[in-house]
Steps between C-alpha positions, in 0.01 A plus 500: 500500500451510877163372621340807664369831371400743775234756401435813705230747402566836665298821509666813640619329818881511488552458874286189505672370185838521672386260771354264241819492295710463813307184584566366147872571531514305828338185363694181567408401143610831347727310260191332352357835384529571128334843509328744733250701297399824669221692328412859602138588428445841663766720344759520779852456366626472857425129470774474238748656744397243761566219253848641432591437865471123449782439257525131595148433371422444129241779495310591185324834549185599311339846512133500397393810308206533488414301812289185476211389718597298805403166348636580153833588656525168681400295197750675272771447760424128525528467122841671505659233721719243322599233755333168573364627833361845579509647851267789575585773752304820556706812553360554851571146625815303574623141528676302770842397376414134434177558306625435147714202599209329675253589226724378218600171662139427601352578160768300317433199722135478391485478118122536484496816713412828329596746772642545848376737770605563858340650805528877522492726802325838467690781672506880511869549422851364537502644853160365604480128424226416748269375232260218425497189282168457328292185553751215504247252646260548209767421241618204708147362510476519119835324466385208717659605832864420409795547735641850534850389404420406139360700206124473473355380170183663371324375189273701274185426701673620818615823337160580351335443839750721681501785248119508495509591869816713532849558358713218647845612380692818427652561158833597655539140617452355151742291297330365186605304193526753218324284239196471729513868594477599133192282448319686775636855482244650261211381719612755757407783264133411545508535878479786749836559677339413834432139402727449200743301713227255607396450136869453420546227762185320391615511139849373580353208692348360180853423381643331808528469875559805718764461772469703819766543764335587835820664628529875451736601222355834396423832670204688353486868579167658598510876439291795387584442134378143470245457221204481738595809701236772481237277344169464681407183680184468291700520178753242615219269615331525161828425322562201726158358415562559130827307527332213683234475230769483234679222689171316546433517125854386418469210743176383340663513157781288642257245646536587870217537752677727744196542724498123553875516563450759775224294660745211516774723644275647764365163608847362574670815631603544864293751695754784482536458124122486457484832678755651261309366201175643633658839557640501147167405344299755695757770430508427128136420424283605794236277655247533215745381233636226725145368533448539123793265443348244739774543761299668774480197726879482510542869580228537764623662818869428444665843521288632788557192715861565597421590864259208526764263360756621752254444789422156363866398482586640841204412718304213348698229677448665840127573483261318736270266302194720546680810367650299213151383401371858505806618305437243229132590469576869461809487280571159354152446355432842354448513122485778249394463139527711189 
């Protein structure tokens, strides 16, 4: 049996699916693929016609009737895969051509690694690829500031700390050992779709190292049919907090003090990275909760100081001593407390 099963959950998006499958067909490691399992979950048989266009791929098509919930669909799909390694691709995303080759060789080279992830760029479409990569510096800090030319290793404590604050990876960048995936799959059924991936990553990390490639290998499409589209900001905020509380509880059960871990991270982070951390914390928790966790002194004033920081970097060296003294009294010595 070949080493890779590719699983693609699709839901009435045949045009998107065609791009996804096209990226699978163009993989440099296409000969390492045992099966490409495409599962339609919203009743559109057009997805089967799309699959028929890719005769070179070993596609296994599944039509769900009745449809499953979003998380149930993914879990059932994971359990269907047969190969040693399982690669996940959403129907609205696509891979760079070397993704599977890099992922497979990297994961094989580290026997104690549970899963591989890569950086993803969020874009509007195939025609508009002016996107953004989310929070590289924060992941790099957790990994111990490694070089950019090697995969970054993240242990369980790192993953719990990251997933408590935000979602550090995208599922479409995932290659995971099947035996470990099956141990964790049912835990997803207990989670809201919005944070099920973070719970998934935290759970996987209990079985081995996570490997992260900081180079972009995956394009993630942002469109009006993403899961969060149309949902209120207040609802999404409440779900985010619910997910963070679940991660916090899981971390305690695993023996990790992730608040202490973040205090350590923040203390040693460069200024720009501290600013990103502060923005993430305030966005996720708000000032009151940040103070509740005992992290207020690390967050104080960081996001709103960007103009001040720029003035400091640009002009401090050129200020007359009397102005520098006044500058320090006004800005450098100010304190805020929770």
